[in-house]
LUMKENU-482294 format. One line per field, with one value per residue (C-alpha): residue number from 0; residue in one letter; chain; y, x, z. Coordinates in nm, 4 decimals, padded with zeros to 6 digits. Layout:
LUMKENU-482294
resi	(NUM,...)
resn	(A,...)
chain	(A,...)
yy	(Y,...)
xx	(X,...)
zz	(Z,...)
//
This chain:
LUMKENU-482294
resi	(0,1,2,3,4,5,6,7,8,9,10,11,12,13,14,15,16,17,18,19,20,21,22,23,24,25,26,27,28,29,30,31,32,33,34,35,36,37,38,39,40,41,42,43,44,45,46,47,48,49,50,51,52,53,54,55,56,57,58,59,60,61,62,63,64,65,66,67,68,69,70,71,72,73,74,75,76,77,78,79,80,81,82,83,84,85,86,87,88,89,90,91,92,93,94,95,96,97,98,99,100,101,102,103,104,105,106,107,108,109,110,111,112,113,114,115,116,117,118,119,120,121,122,123,124,125,126,127,128,129,130,131,132,133,134,135,136,137,138,139,140,141,142,143,144,145,146,147,148,149,150,151,152,153,154,155,156,157,158,159,160,161,162,163,164,165,166,167,168,169,170,171,172,173,174,175,176,177,178,179,180,181,182,183,184,185,186,187,188,189,190,191,192,193,194,195,196,197,198,199,200,201,202,203,204,205,206,207,208,209,210,211,212,213,214)
resn	(X,X,X,X,X,X,X,X,X,X,X,X,X,X,X,X,X,X,X,X,X,X,X,X,X,X,X,X,X,X,X,X,X,X,X,X,X,X,X,X,X,X,X,X,X,X,X,X,X,X,X,X,X,X,X,X,X,X,X,X,X,X,X,X,X,X,X,X,X,X,X,X,X,X,X,X,X,X,X,X,X,X,X,X,X,X,X,X,X,X,X,X,X,X,X,X,X,X,X,X,X,X,X,X,X,X,X,X,X,X,X,X,X,X,X,X,X,X,X,X,X,X,X,X,X,X,X,X,X,X,X,X,X,X,X,X,X,X,X,X,X,X,X,X,X,X,X,X,X,X,X,X,X,X,X,X,X,X,X,X,X,X,X,X,X,X,X,X,X,X,X,X,X,X,X,X,X,X,X,X,X,X,X,X,X,X,X,X,X,X,X,X,X,X,X,X,X,X,X,X,X,X,X,X,X,X,X,X,X,X,X,X,X,X,X)
chain	(A,A,A,A,A,A,A,A,A,A,A,A,A,A,A,A,A,A,A,A,A,A,A,A,A,A,A,A,A,A,A,A,A,A,A,A,A,A,A,A,A,A,A,A,A,A,A,A,A,A,A,A,A,A,A,A,A,A,A,A,A,A,A,A,A,A,A,A,A,A,A,A,A,A,A,A,A,A,A,A,A,A,A,A,A,A,A,A,A,A,A,A,A,A,A,A,A,A,A,A,A,A,A,A,A,A,A,A,A,A,A,A,A,A,A,A,A,A,A,A,A,A,A,A,A,A,A,A,A,A,A,A,A,A,A,A,A,A,A,A,A,A,A,A,A,A,A,A,A,A,A,A,A,A,A,A,A,A,A,A,A,A,A,A,A,A,A,A,A,A,A,A,A,A,A,A,A,A,A,A,A,A,A,A,A,A,A,A,A,A,A,A,A,A,A,A,A,A,A,A,A,A,A,A,A,A,A,A,A,A,A,A,A,A,A)
yy	(00.0000,00.3335,00.5930,00.8981,01.2117,01.4711,01.7730,02.1067,02.4259,02.5969,02.3199,02.4921,02.7173,02.4148,02.2333,02.5308,02.5992,02.2351,02.2912,02.5669,02.3441,02.6222,02.7524,02.4053,02.3164,01.9580,01.9108,01.9003,01.8528,01.5007,01.4191,01.0550,00.8278,00.6925,01.0438,01.1361,00.8488,00.9842,01.3412,01.2469,01.0577,01.3641,01.5878,01.3660,01.3692,01.7497,01.7687,01.5505,01.7523,02.0941,01.9935,01.8457,02.1595,02.3817,02.1931,02.1523,02.4973,02.7612,02.8970,03.0795,03.2885,03.1517,02.7941,02.8540,03.0100,02.7319,02.4711,02.6418,02.6286,02.2592,02.1845,02.3739,02.1921,01.8553,01.9189,02.0021,01.6901,01.4741,01.6155,01.5592,01.2252,01.0369,00.7912,00.9537,00.6705,00.6613,00.9567,01.2177,01.5409,01.7361,01.4684,01.4620,01.8401,01.8385,01.5656,01.7518,02.0732,01.9129,01.9546,02.3244,02.3910,02.2255,02.4354,02.7619,02.6650,02.8599,03.1816,03.1416,03.0701,03.4063,03.5795,03.4050,03.4817,03.8496,03.8785,03.6759,03.9154,04.2164,04.0702,04.0206,04.3993,04.4691,04.3698,04.7110,04.8950,05.0345,04.7822,04.9551,04.9239,04.5638,04.3989,04.6565,04.5980,04.2210,04.2186,04.4345,04.2380,03.9017,04.0301,04.1056,03.7343,03.6767,03.9883,03.8822,03.5322,03.6594,03.8707,03.5597,03.4857,03.1376,03.0721,02.7912,02.7183,03.0113,02.8006,02.5527,02.8322,02.9880,02.6489,02.6383,02.9927,02.9571,02.6523,02.7790,03.1062,02.9241,02.8223,03.1777,03.3330,03.1587,03.3956,03.6967,03.7574,03.8189,04.0995,04.2871,04.4965,04.7531,04.6671,04.4583,04.4759,04.6419,04.9678,05.2200,05.1732,04.9771,05.2494,05.5002,05.3056,05.4175,05.1842,04.9141,04.9117,04.5690,04.6274,04.2746,03.9916,03.6472,03.3565,03.0969,03.2840,03.1211,03.3104,03.1064,03.1560,03.5293,03.5719,03.3749,03.5723,03.8995,03.8083,03.6964,04.0493,04.2253,04.3402)
xx	(00.0000,00.1477,00.2141,-00.0097,00.1450,00.2088,-00.0187,00.1260,00.0139,-00.0741,-00.3266,-00.5664,-00.6824,-00.7658,-00.9412,-01.1538,-01.2510,-01.3598,-01.5768,-01.7706,-01.7936,-01.8719,-01.5156,-01.3631,-01.1669,-01.2928,-01.6065,-01.9667,-02.2906,-02.4381,-02.7512,-02.8000,-02.7241,-02.4019,-02.2657,-02.3802,-02.1739,-01.8604,-01.9510,-01.9840,-01.6533,-01.4828,-01.6492,-01.5271,-01.1735,-01.1863,-01.2795,-00.9803,-00.7431,-00.8576,-00.8335,-00.4868,-00.3625,-00.4970,-00.2769,00.0231,00.0502,-00.0933,-00.0619,-00.2948,-00.5672,-00.5407,-00.5300,-00.8443,-01.0320,-00.9466,-01.0337,-01.3709,-01.4326,-01.3407,-01.5671,-01.8604,-01.8138,-01.7914,-02.1315,-02.2834,-02.1290,-02.2771,-02.6247,-02.6010,-02.4234,-02.5506,-02.8229,-02.8123,-03.0106,-03.2812,-03.5166,-03.2454,-03.4216,-03.0998,-02.9650,-03.2931,-03.2872,-02.9271,-02.9923,-03.3001,-03.0992,-02.7849,-02.8704,-02.9507,-02.6462,-02.4122,-02.5629,-02.4855,-02.1800,-01.9314,-02.1336,-02.1824,-01.8121,-01.7277,-01.9354,-01.7352,-01.4027,-01.4897,-01.5781,-01.2741,-01.0417,-01.2172,-01.1937,-00.8216,-00.7901,-00.9553,-00.6423,-00.4905,-00.7868,-00.7818,-00.8844,-01.2136,-01.3239,-01.2229,-01.5396,-01.7728,-01.6074,-01.6113,-01.9815,-02.0707,-01.8604,-01.9931,-02.3448,-02.2473,-02.2096,-02.5811,-02.6654,-02.4299,-02.5759,-02.9336,-02.8609,-02.7802,-03.0585,-03.1285,-03.4739,-03.6549,-03.3497,-03.3961,-03.5149,-03.2297,-02.9723,-03.1267,-03.0975,-02.7274,-02.6349,-02.8002,-02.5866,-02.2635,-02.2540,-02.3015,-01.9324,-01.8314,-02.1474,-02.1063,-01.8290,-01.9283,-02.3001,-02.2855,-02.0297,-02.2012,-02.4538,-02.6020,-02.3650,-02.6158,-02.8510,-03.1283,-02.9418,-02.7401,-02.4258,-02.2454,-02.3141,-02.1294,-01.8008,-01.5386,-01.5258,-01.2597,-01.0056,-00.8712,-00.5140,-00.4541,-00.7001,-00.5773,-00.7043,-00.8955,-00.8799,-01.0288,-01.3088,-01.2670,-00.8894,-00.9147,-01.1836,-00.9753,-00.6584,-00.8474,-01.0027,-00.6616,-00.5246,-00.7900,-00.6461)
zz	(00.0000,-00.1105,00.1565,00.1558,00.0133,00.2846,00.2710,00.1647,00.3350,00.0068,-00.0654,00.1739,-00.1108,-00.3258,-00.0417,00.0637,-00.2979,-00.3212,-00.0114,-00.1901,-00.5035,-00.7545,-00.7096,-00.7499,-01.0625,-01.0577,-00.8456,-00.9574,-00.7688,-00.7469,-00.9452,-00.8419,-00.5465,-00.6986,-00.7473,-00.3961,-00.2548,-00.4257,-00.3271,00.0409,00.0439,-00.1026,00.1572,00.4392,00.2984,00.2762,00.6450,00.7332,00.5137,00.6365,01.0023,00.9413,00.7660,01.0445,01.2929,01.0628,00.9080,01.1404,01.4912,01.7278,01.5615,01.2066,01.3372,01.5437,01.2519,01.0054,01.2697,01.3163,00.9397,00.9385,01.2348,01.0810,00.7503,00.9277,01.0885,00.7489,00.5958,00.8738,00.8178,00.4424,00.4303,00.7358,00.6323,00.2885,00.1316,00.4008,00.3706,00.4292,00.3322,00.2753,00.0422,-00.1508,-00.1902,-00.3114,-00.5683,-00.6885,-00.7248,-00.8705,-01.2389,-01.2001,-00.9850,-01.2355,-01.5135,-01.3325,-01.1245,-01.3410,-01.3210,-00.9464,-00.9061,-01.0633,-00.7947,-00.5223,-00.6947,-00.7306,-00.3620,-00.2514,-00.4346,-00.2855,00.0654,00.0047,-00.0278,00.3087,00.5032,00.4241,00.5807,00.9377,01.2048,01.2805,00.9161,00.8487,00.9785,00.8182,00.4798,00.5316,00.6190,00.3209,00.0722,00.1906,00.1296,-00.2298,-00.3099,-00.2674,-00.4697,-00.7492,-00.7701,-00.7549,-01.0646,-01.2697,-01.5194,-01.3911,-01.5365,-01.3570,-01.1360,-00.8963,-00.6023,-00.6443,-00.6544,-00.3426,-00.1705,-00.2589,-00.1579,00.1838,00.2578,00.1015,00.2923,00.6221,00.5924,00.6827,00.8250,01.1588,01.2597,01.0472,01.1030,01.4745,01.4280,01.1442,01.3336,01.0954,00.8095,00.6176,00.3186,00.5196,00.5912,00.3894,00.6013,00.3296,00.0731,00.2928,00.2912,00.0405,-00.2627,-00.2482,-00.5296,-00.6267,-00.7412,-00.8657,-00.9181,-00.8171,-01.0291,-00.8257,-00.4938,-00.1852,-00.0145,00.3045,00.3230,00.2532,00.5197,00.7705,00.6934,00.7282,01.0638,01.1897,01.1247,01.3328,01.6649)
//
């Protein structure tokens, strides 16, 4: 039996993009039970890899944040993949939505990439503005995806975005206060200027790195 290849720290970007699926270079959504089996095995491996990298590559704040992401994702994987063939409502909903999500995954991925690059720029902002910018930019993902002309797939895309954003919302929402879609606070922030766009950025990594810089 061949030895497992050691994980490299820079693989975290790849792994976290695979978590979101629409930003993955290789993953698609399952549309039948056989594909769901493969999908769940991959999810479980991602949990293992992310938790391992958090211990191997990071210290203190960044380690805690990545561990929290891994723990949150593990809980979602359990809910989706446990008893997946026995009246698991989440699994049924994902399989029902899979065809639509695969059709629009590239367009949705561009929304995540755009926001990830913009969040990468927030690190240069003053400490007191980092969370306001983060809250406002995260809200833009939903707006961007809702603008996609998705025909009769709107409900399926809504199902996806609610689940996908939960990967970061657990430690963002409670800090946002009035910086949300229901106020004009975000409109009053100076526009962010992205100096250089990174191909295939990771939203989760950029959010974690930003939070780790806040004093």
